[in-house]
N, C-alpha and C positions, 0 to 999 in steps of 0.2 A: 498478573493475569496474561494469558497468551491469546493471540488472535490467529485464527486459521484463515489465510487469504490466498488468492490466486495470482501467482507471478505472471506478468505479461511482458517481461523483458525478452527480447528476441531469442536469446540463447536458451532460456528456460521457460518459455511461454507455456501456460497451462499447468505448470507444476504447482503443487501446494507449498506454501511457505508459512512457517509458524514464527510469529514475531512477539517479543515480550513488550507489552504495552507500556511498561514502566520506562522503557528507553526511547519512546517516541517524543521527538522535540517538535516536529511540525508535520502537518498533512495538508497537501494542496492538490488540486485537479488541474490538468493542463494537457497539451498535446504531447503524445508519446515522444515525438521528435519534432524539430522545427518545421520540417517539410511534410509531416504526417497529418492526416485528418483524424487519426485514431486518438481517442482520449485515454489518459491513464491517471491514476492517483499516485502521487509521489509521497513516500513516507520517509522522512529524514530521521535516522537513528544513529547518532555517533556512538562508538567509533566505527560502526559498520558501513556507514554511507547511506545512500538513498535506495529504497526499494520501489519498483514500479509494480503496482497491483491493479487488478481489474475492478475491484469493488470501489464504489464512490465514497467520498468522505462521509456522506450522510449514512450510508450502510455501515461504515466502520463505527461512527458515533453511536448508532442505534445498538450495535453489538456490544460496545463498551458499556452503554447504559444498562443493558440487560444483565450484564455480569457483575454490576456493582451492588 
């Protein structure tokens, strides 16, 4: 199953990213950078690394539940 999310990394902010949910190891919410007040959701997907997306973990879980 694939998830369509919104990238918020500085270089690609606002672009759509499609992630394979089978590769997700962890999802957590936190500050985009240590000095930032902006929040981001971090999705860890080895071997690709970590993606920063706009959607909250709750929104992602809700989407995953709908697709099951």
